[in-house]
N, C-alpha and C positions, 0 to 999 in steps of 0.2 A: 549355497549350491557348489561353489568352487571348492569347498573343503570336503565335500561328500566323497566317500570312497567309490561310489557308483556313478559319478558324473561322467566318466569316460564311456561307460556303457550307453548312456543316453546320447552323448555327442557323436558316437560312431553311427548312430541311426539317422542323423540329420545333416543337412548341408551347412547350416549356420544356427546360431542361437542368440538370445537376447538376455544376458544376465541383468538382473534388476538391481541397480545400485541404490536402492532406497526402500523405505517401508519395511525393513527387516523386523522391527519391533514397534509395537504401539505401547506407550506408557500407560500401564494399568493403574498406576498410583500418581497422584498429583506431585509427589515428591520426586518422581523420576524426571530427569531432563534429557529426553531422547528426541532429537530432531528427526524429521522424515528422512532427510538426507544431509550430508555434509561433504564439503570438498576434501576434508582430511580423510574421511572414510573411503571416498572414491579413490584417492591416491593409494590407499592400502589395498583396495580390492582389485583394481585394474591390472596391476602386475601379476596377481594370481591368475586372472583370466587369460592374460597373454601367454603364460606358461603352458596353458592347456592346448595351444596351437590349433584352435578351431576358429574359423571366421565368425565374427560376432558384431552385433550392434550393441552399443552401450546404452542401457536403459537409465535415463535420468528423470527426476521429478520436477514438475513445475506447479504442483498443486499444494494446497494446504488443507487443513481441517480444523474443526472445533470439537473439543471433548468436554462433556459435562461430568464433573466429579462431585460425589456426595459429600456430606458434612464430614464423613470419616476419611475422605481423601481418595476413595476408590472410584474407578471408572463406572459410570452409569450408561452413557451413550456417546457415540461418535457420529458427527454429521459433517457434510461438506457443502451444505446449501444454506448456511446461516452467515449472513454478511456482518462484518464488523460494525457497519453503520446501523444495523438492526439492534445492536447492543449498546454502543457507545453513547447514544443519546437517551437511553432509558433511565428514568429516575430510580427505578427499582434495582439497577445495577451500578456498581462502583468499581472503578479501575483499581485493582489491588497491586499489580506489578507489571512492568514492561522490561523485558530483557532479551538479549540475543543468546545464541548458542555458540558464540565466537570462541575459537580456540587458536592460540598462537597468532592472533591478529587476522585470521582469515575471515572472509565474508561468510555470513551465516543467515539462517532463517531467523524470524523474530517471534518471540513468545509473549502474548499478552493474556493476563489473567483478570477476569471480571467476577466479583463476588456479588451474589444476590442479597439485597437488603430486605426484600420481601418476596412473596410468591409472585411469579410472572410467567406468562406464556409468550414465547418469541418464535414466530414462524412454525407453530405447532409443537415446539419443544417446551415441555413443562419443567420449570425450574423453581425449586423451593428455596425459601430463605436459608442462607448459610451455605448453599451449594456454590460451586465455582465453575465458570465456563472458561476454558483455556483455548486460545487461538494459537495454532502453529502456522505462521504465514511465510511463504517463500519470498525471496527477493531476487531481483534481476542480477544483483551482484553475486549471490550465492550460486545461482545457476551458471553464471559466467565462469566462476572459479571451478565448478565441477566439470564443465565442458572443457576447460583448459587442462584440467588434470587428466581427462580422458585422452586428449590429443597428445599430451606429453608422455604418457605412460603405456599406451595401448600397443604400439608397434604395428607391424604390417598386417596383422590379422583383423584389424579394425575395418569394418564395412561402413560404419556411420554411427549416428546417435539417434535413439528413439526417445521421444518425450511422452510422459504421462503427466498431465494430459492437456490437450488443446481446450481452451475454455469454451463453454457453452453458456446459454442464458442463465442457467441455474448454478453454474460454477462460480460461487461468490468468493472463493478463497484461492483461485487459480491465477497465475500470472497472465497478463494480457499478451496478445499476439505481438504487440510492439516491444514489450519487455523481453519476450522469448527471442524475438529476432535480434535484438541488440546483444543479448547474452551469447547467442550462438555465433554472432559476428565478432565476438571477443572485444566488444567496445562498451563503454559506459552508456547506459540509457540516457537519452537527452531529456533534460528538465526544461520545459517551455510552457509559457502561459500567454495567451493572446487576449488582449483587453481592448474593447471598443467603447468609447464614450460619445454619446450623441445627445445634443440639445434637442429637446422636443417642445412643442407648443405648450402654453400655460405653465411655463417655468418648470419643466420637468427635465431631469437628466437620466437618460437610459444607460445603464452599465451592463455590458455583456462580456462574460469571461468564458474562456474555453481552455481546457487542457490540450494544447497542441503538441505536447511532447510524448515521451514513451514511458514515463515513470508513473506507476500506480502509487499515489500518495495517500497518507492517512488524512491529511487536512490541508486546507489553504485558507489564508486570511489576506485580505486586501485593505490597506489603510489609504484612504484618499485624503490629501491635505486640501481643505477648502477654506475660503474666507470665513472669518468669525461669524457664526450665526446665519450662514447663508443657506443651510439645509434645515428644513423643519419637519422631516418625516419621510416614510416610505409610502409610495403610491401603489406599488405592487412588487412581488418578489417570487422567484421560482428557482430552485436549485440551491440557494443559499439557506443555511440553517439559522443564522443570527445576523442582526443588524444592531450596531452600537454607535452612539455619539460619544466622542471622547475629547478631552482637552489635552493637547500635547504641548509640553514646555521643553525647550532644548535642554538636554542633559538628564531629563527625567522620563520615566516610563509614562505613557499616556494613561489617564484615569477617566472613568465615566463622568459625564457631566450632562447638563441639559442641552437641548437644541440651540438655545440662544447663545450659549457660551462655547459650543463645540467648534473646533477647527480641524477635527479629524472624523471621518466616517469609516467604520470598520465593518466589512462583510466577511463572513466565514462560511466555509462549506467543507464537507468531508463525509466519507472518503472521496478521493478525487482521482478516478481512473483516467487513462487516456481517452480523449474525445468527450469527456464529461463537459457539461456547460451549465451556466447559471446566469440569471439576469436579475436586475433590480432597477425599478424606476423610483427616483427620488424627487421629492417636491422641494423646490428652491424658492427662497424669498427674494432673490435678485439674480441678475445675470452673473454667471461665473466667468473667470478669466479664460483666455484661449486655451490654456493648458493647465493641468494640475499634476502634482507629484503623487505617484502611486508606489507604496511600499508593499511588495508581495512576499509573504512568508509561507513557505511550503515545508511541511513535515513529511518526510518520505517514510515508506514502510520499514526501511532498515535503520530508522532512528535518527537520521540526519535532519537538521533544520537548516534550510537554505533561505536567505533573505536577499532580495534584490530591489533596488530603487530605480524607478524610471519616470521620466517626464512624458505624460500622455496628453496629446492634443485632443481637445473636444471636437467631435465629428470626424476625427481621423483614427486610423487603426494603429495601435502600438503593439509590438510583440517583444516579449521577454525571452531571451535565449541564454 
Protein backbone atom coordinates (compact mmCIF):
# COMPACT_ATOMS: atom_id res chain seq x y z
CA UNK A 1 0.00 0.00 0.00
CA UNK A 2 2.69 2.49 0.94
CA UNK A 3 4.36 2.02 -2.46
CA UNK A 4 1.16 2.56 -4.47
CA UNK A 5 1.02 5.66 -6.68
CA UNK A 6 -2.61 6.19 -5.66
CA UNK A 7 -2.23 5.89 -1.89
CA UNK A 8 -2.38 9.68 -1.39
CA UNK A 9 -5.79 9.83 -3.10
CA UNK A 10 -7.11 7.38 -0.52
CA UNK A 11 -5.48 9.09 2.46
CA UNK A 12 -6.93 12.49 1.50
CA UNK A 13 -10.42 11.03 2.03
CA UNK A 14 -9.85 9.68 5.55
CA UNK A 15 -8.89 10.97 9.00
CA UNK A 16 -6.46 8.12 9.72
CA UNK A 17 -5.52 4.71 8.37
CA UNK A 18 -4.22 1.34 9.55
CA UNK A 19 -1.38 0.01 7.39
CA UNK A 20 -1.21 -3.77 7.75
CA UNK A 21 2.40 -4.75 8.53
CA UNK A 22 1.80 -8.48 8.10
CA UNK A 23 0.30 -11.11 5.84
CA UNK A 24 1.49 -9.56 2.58
CA UNK A 25 2.16 -12.97 1.04
CA UNK A 26 1.10 -16.52 1.82
CA UNK A 27 3.71 -19.16 0.85
CA UNK A 28 2.05 -21.16 -1.92
CA UNK A 29 4.97 -23.62 -2.05
CA UNK A 30 6.49 -25.52 0.85
CA UNK A 31 9.92 -24.36 -0.33
CA UNK A 32 9.02 -20.73 0.38
CA UNK A 33 10.03 -19.40 3.81
CA UNK A 34 7.71 -16.44 4.30
CA UNK A 35 6.68 -15.47 7.85
CA UNK A 36 3.35 -13.80 8.54
CA UNK A 37 5.32 -10.88 9.95
CA UNK A 38 8.86 -10.01 10.97
CA UNK A 39 10.41 -7.20 12.99
CA UNK A 40 12.89 -6.56 10.18
CA UNK A 41 10.06 -6.03 7.68
CA UNK A 42 8.27 -3.73 10.15
CA UNK A 43 11.48 -1.68 10.45
CA UNK A 44 11.53 -1.27 6.66
CA UNK A 45 7.83 -0.50 6.31
CA UNK A 46 7.16 2.00 9.11
CA UNK A 47 9.53 4.75 7.80
CA UNK A 48 7.66 4.64 4.47
CA UNK A 49 4.38 5.05 6.34
CA UNK A 50 5.78 7.95 8.36
CA UNK A 51 6.79 9.80 5.17
CA UNK A 52 3.13 9.87 4.06
CA UNK A 53 2.41 12.22 7.01
CA UNK A 54 -1.04 10.81 7.72
CA UNK A 55 -2.09 9.80 11.25
CA UNK A 56 -2.07 6.01 11.52
CA UNK A 57 -2.37 2.96 13.73
CA UNK A 58 0.28 0.34 12.98
CA UNK A 59 -1.30 -3.05 12.28
CA UNK A 60 0.68 -5.92 13.79
CA UNK A 61 -0.07 -9.66 13.89
CA UNK A 62 -0.45 -11.93 16.91
CA UNK A 63 -1.89 -14.92 15.02
CA UNK A 64 -0.52 -17.99 13.32
CA UNK A 65 -1.86 -20.52 10.86
CA UNK A 66 -1.30 -24.00 9.51
CA UNK A 67 -0.92 -24.80 5.80
CA UNK A 68 -1.41 -28.19 4.19
CA UNK A 69 0.94 -28.85 1.27
CA UNK A 70 0.55 -31.72 -1.19
CA UNK A 71 3.15 -34.30 -2.13
CA UNK A 72 4.26 -31.94 -4.92
CA UNK A 73 4.88 -29.19 -2.36
CA UNK A 74 2.01 -26.94 -3.49
CA UNK A 75 -0.56 -25.37 -1.17
CA UNK A 76 -3.82 -27.29 -0.67
CA UNK A 77 -5.50 -25.55 2.30
CA UNK A 78 -4.86 -22.92 4.97
CA UNK A 79 -6.42 -23.19 8.44
CA UNK A 80 -6.25 -21.23 11.69
CA UNK A 81 -8.19 -23.59 13.95
CA UNK A 82 -5.89 -26.64 14.05
CA UNK A 83 -3.87 -26.87 17.28
CA UNK A 84 -0.32 -28.12 17.44
CA UNK A 85 -1.45 -30.58 20.12
CA UNK A 86 -3.96 -32.06 17.65
CA UNK A 87 -1.03 -33.07 15.44
CA UNK A 88 2.05 -33.61 17.62
CA UNK A 89 0.62 -36.63 19.42
CA UNK A 90 -0.73 -38.45 16.35
CA UNK A 91 1.06 -41.63 15.29
CA UNK A 92 0.14 -40.88 11.67
CA UNK A 93 2.20 -37.64 11.75
CA UNK A 94 5.95 -37.24 12.20
CA UNK A 95 7.88 -34.05 12.95
CA UNK A 96 10.02 -33.34 9.89
CA UNK A 97 11.58 -29.99 10.85
CA UNK A 98 11.50 -27.16 13.37
CA UNK A 99 13.08 -23.83 12.52
CA UNK A 100 12.68 -20.10 13.03
CA UNK A 101 12.53 -17.23 10.53
CA UNK A 102 15.29 -15.46 12.47
CA UNK A 103 17.38 -12.93 10.54
CA UNK A 104 20.35 -11.04 12.00
CA UNK A 105 19.61 -12.51 15.44
CA UNK A 106 16.17 -10.90 15.70
CA UNK A 107 13.28 -12.68 17.38
CA UNK A 108 10.95 -14.40 14.95
CA UNK A 109 8.02 -16.70 14.45
CA UNK A 110 8.53 -20.47 14.57
CA UNK A 111 7.91 -22.91 11.72
CA UNK A 112 7.15 -26.58 12.37
CA UNK A 113 6.63 -29.15 9.62
CA UNK A 114 4.75 -32.43 10.15
CA UNK A 115 4.68 -35.09 7.43
CA UNK A 116 1.84 -37.63 7.20
CA UNK A 117 2.99 -41.26 7.33
CA UNK A 118 -0.54 -42.46 6.51
CA UNK A 119 -3.96 -41.01 5.71
CA UNK A 120 -5.55 -39.18 8.65
CA UNK A 121 -8.34 -36.70 9.43
CA UNK A 122 -7.52 -34.01 12.02
CA UNK A 123 -10.27 -31.63 13.09
CA UNK A 124 -12.04 -32.12 9.75
CA UNK A 125 -8.86 -31.63 7.71
CA UNK A 126 -8.18 -34.57 5.38
CA UNK A 127 -4.47 -35.32 5.10
CA UNK A 128 -3.06 -38.01 2.81
CA UNK A 129 0.17 -39.93 3.25
CA UNK A 130 3.15 -37.92 2.02
CA UNK A 131 1.48 -34.54 2.49
CA UNK A 132 2.95 -31.96 4.90
CA UNK A 133 1.32 -29.74 7.50
CA UNK A 134 3.30 -26.56 8.22
CA UNK A 135 2.65 -24.44 11.32
CA UNK A 136 3.68 -20.77 11.36
CA UNK A 137 3.48 -19.86 15.05
CA UNK A 138 3.90 -16.36 16.51
CA UNK A 139 6.01 -15.74 19.61
CA UNK A 140 5.74 -13.07 22.27
CA UNK A 141 9.35 -12.14 21.51
CA UNK A 142 8.62 -11.53 17.81
CA UNK A 143 5.60 -9.34 18.59
CA UNK A 144 7.63 -7.45 21.18
CA UNK A 145 10.37 -6.75 18.62
CA UNK A 146 7.81 -5.58 16.05
CA UNK A 147 6.07 -3.25 18.54
CA UNK A 148 9.43 -1.78 19.49
CA UNK A 149 10.26 -1.22 15.81
CA UNK A 150 6.99 0.71 15.43
CA UNK A 151 7.63 2.96 18.42
CA UNK A 152 11.21 3.70 17.37
CA UNK A 153 10.43 4.52 13.72
CA UNK A 154 6.86 5.85 13.47
CA UNK A 155 7.30 9.47 14.54
CA UNK A 156 4.55 11.87 15.59
CA UNK A 157 1.88 10.54 13.20
CA UNK A 158 1.53 7.30 15.19
CA UNK A 159 -1.83 7.02 16.96
CA UNK A 160 -1.26 3.54 18.38
CA UNK A 161 -1.00 -0.14 17.51
CA UNK A 162 -3.81 -2.40 16.29
CA UNK A 163 -3.42 -6.16 16.71
CA UNK A 164 -4.89 -8.94 14.64
CA UNK A 165 -6.12 -10.79 16.41
CA UNK A 166 -7.33 -11.21 19.99
CA UNK A 167 -7.63 -14.97 20.67
CA UNK A 168 -11.01 -16.66 20.83
CA UNK A 169 -11.86 -20.23 21.78
CA UNK A 170 -11.20 -21.51 18.24
CA UNK A 171 -8.01 -19.50 17.73
CA UNK A 172 -5.57 -22.30 18.40
CA UNK A 173 -2.52 -20.61 16.86
CA UNK A 174 -2.91 -17.10 18.31
CA UNK A 175 -0.82 -15.61 21.12
CA UNK A 176 -2.48 -15.54 24.52
CA UNK A 177 -3.70 -12.31 26.09
CA UNK A 178 -0.87 -12.61 28.64
CA UNK A 179 1.79 -12.87 25.92
CA UNK A 180 0.28 -9.96 23.98
CA UNK A 181 0.24 -7.81 27.11
CA UNK A 182 3.89 -8.57 27.90
CA UNK A 183 4.96 -7.86 24.30
CA UNK A 184 3.20 -4.49 24.16
CA UNK A 185 4.70 -3.58 27.56
CA UNK A 186 8.11 -4.27 25.98
CA UNK A 187 9.07 -6.88 28.54
CA UNK A 188 9.89 -10.56 28.41
CA UNK A 189 6.89 -12.79 29.08
CA UNK A 190 7.15 -14.41 32.51
CA UNK A 191 7.76 -18.16 32.65
CA UNK A 192 6.20 -19.54 35.84
CA UNK A 193 4.85 -22.90 36.99
CA UNK A 194 2.93 -23.52 40.20
CA UNK A 195 3.14 -27.00 41.74
CA UNK A 196 1.20 -28.39 44.67
CA UNK A 197 1.94 -31.78 46.27
CA UNK A 198 -0.63 -33.17 48.63
CA UNK A 199 -0.57 -36.42 50.61
CA UNK A 200 -3.93 -38.20 50.40
CA UNK A 201 -5.39 -41.16 52.32
CA UNK A 202 -4.51 -44.70 51.25
CA UNK A 203 -0.95 -43.67 50.40
CA UNK A 204 -1.77 -41.44 47.48
CA UNK A 205 0.16 -38.38 46.33
CA UNK A 206 -1.82 -35.74 44.42
CA UNK A 207 0.26 -33.58 42.07
CA UNK A 208 -1.36 -30.41 40.72
CA UNK A 209 0.46 -28.23 38.18
CA UNK A 210 -0.58 -24.89 36.66
CA UNK A 211 0.98 -22.55 34.11
CA UNK A 212 0.89 -19.42 36.26
CA UNK A 213 3.03 -17.40 33.85
CA UNK A 214 2.54 -15.65 30.51
CA UNK A 215 4.41 -17.98 28.14
CA UNK A 216 2.60 -20.27 25.72
CA UNK A 217 4.93 -23.28 25.73
CA UNK A 218 5.15 -26.31 23.47
CA UNK A 219 5.57 -28.72 26.36
CA UNK A 220 6.45 -29.15 30.01
CA UNK A 221 7.91 -32.11 31.87
CA UNK A 222 8.24 -32.54 35.62
CA UNK A 223 10.70 -34.98 37.18
CA UNK A 224 9.99 -35.78 40.84
CA UNK A 225 12.84 -37.36 42.81
CA UNK A 226 11.32 -40.03 45.08
CA UNK A 227 12.79 -42.74 47.34
CA UNK A 228 13.69 -45.93 45.49
CA UNK A 229 10.59 -48.00 44.70
CA UNK A 230 8.25 -45.74 46.67
CA UNK A 231 5.75 -45.19 43.79
CA UNK A 232 3.96 -48.10 42.16
CA UNK A 233 1.66 -46.52 39.59
CA UNK A 234 -0.88 -43.88 38.59
CA UNK A 235 -4.24 -43.83 40.34
CA UNK A 236 -5.65 -41.09 38.08
CA UNK A 237 -4.46 -38.39 35.66
CA UNK A 238 -5.85 -35.43 33.69
CA UNK A 239 -4.04 -32.88 31.53
CA UNK A 240 -0.80 -34.85 31.44
CA UNK A 241 -0.02 -36.84 28.32
CA UNK A 242 2.51 -39.29 29.71
CA UNK A 243 3.76 -40.87 32.93
CA UNK A 244 7.15 -42.60 33.18
CA UNK A 245 9.16 -44.31 35.90
CA UNK A 246 12.89 -43.62 35.56
CA UNK A 247 16.19 -44.54 37.15
CA UNK A 248 18.39 -41.51 37.63
CA UNK A 249 22.10 -41.83 38.33
CA UNK A 250 24.25 -38.74 38.97
CA UNK A 251 26.08 -37.69 35.82
CA UNK A 252 23.87 -39.73 33.49
CA UNK A 253 20.57 -39.04 31.77
CA UNK A 254 17.62 -40.85 33.45
CA UNK A 255 16.56 -44.08 31.77
CA UNK A 256 13.24 -46.00 31.87
CA UNK A 257 12.99 -48.69 34.52
CA UNK A 258 10.44 -50.59 36.58
CA UNK A 259 8.43 -49.17 39.50
CA UNK A 260 10.53 -51.15 41.98
CA UNK A 261 13.79 -49.62 40.80
CA UNK A 262 12.57 -46.11 39.93
CA UNK A 263 13.76 -43.06 41.85
CA UNK A 264 12.30 -40.52 39.40
CA UNK A 265 8.72 -39.97 38.25
CA UNK A 266 8.26 -37.98 35.02
CA UNK A 267 4.99 -36.33 33.99
CA UNK A 268 4.70 -34.52 30.63
CA UNK A 269 2.11 -32.23 29.10
CA UNK A 270 1.83 -30.07 26.00
CA UNK A 271 1.08 -27.67 24.54
CA UNK A 272 1.12 -25.65 27.76
CA UNK A 273 -0.64 -22.24 27.41
CA UNK A 274 -1.09 -19.73 30.25
CA UNK A 275 -3.61 -20.90 32.88
CA UNK A 276 -3.35 -24.52 31.68
CA UNK A 277 -3.45 -27.08 34.48
CA UNK A 278 -2.96 -30.80 34.99
CA UNK A 279 -3.09 -33.26 37.86
CA UNK A 280 -2.02 -36.78 38.63
CA UNK A 281 -2.66 -39.04 41.63
CA UNK A 282 0.14 -41.50 42.33
CA UNK A 283 -0.08 -44.64 44.42
CA UNK A 284 2.80 -44.95 46.90
CA UNK A 285 4.15 -47.99 48.73
CA UNK A 286 5.26 -46.03 51.80
CA UNK A 287 5.25 -42.57 53.27
CA UNK A 288 7.26 -40.01 51.31
CA UNK A 289 9.64 -37.46 52.88
CA UNK A 290 8.36 -34.01 53.83
CA UNK A 291 9.68 -32.54 50.58
CA UNK A 292 10.91 -33.76 47.19
CA UNK A 293 13.02 -32.23 44.43
CA UNK A 294 11.14 -31.26 41.28
CA UNK A 295 12.99 -30.59 38.02
CA UNK A 296 10.77 -28.58 35.66
CA UNK A 297 11.74 -28.53 31.98
CA UNK A 298 9.79 -26.20 29.70
CA UNK A 299 10.17 -25.93 25.93
CA UNK A 300 8.85 -22.58 24.73
CA UNK A 301 7.29 -21.85 21.34
CA UNK A 302 10.37 -19.87 20.24
CA UNK A 303 12.61 -22.92 20.66
CA UNK A 304 14.11 -22.24 24.09
CA UNK A 305 14.45 -25.00 26.67
CA UNK A 306 14.32 -23.75 30.26
CA UNK A 307 15.09 -26.08 33.17
CA UNK A 308 14.64 -25.17 36.84
CA UNK A 309 15.06 -27.24 39.99
CA UNK A 310 13.01 -26.67 43.17
CA UNK A 311 12.47 -28.28 46.52
CA UNK A 312 8.71 -28.73 46.94
CA UNK A 313 7.12 -29.44 50.31
CA UNK A 314 4.39 -32.02 50.35
CA UNK A 315 1.03 -30.43 51.31
CA UNK A 316 2.53 -26.96 50.74
CA UNK A 317 2.41 -24.91 47.55
CA UNK A 318 5.65 -24.22 45.70
CA UNK A 319 6.01 -21.77 42.85
CA UNK A 320 8.66 -21.56 40.15
CA UNK A 321 9.52 -18.11 38.84
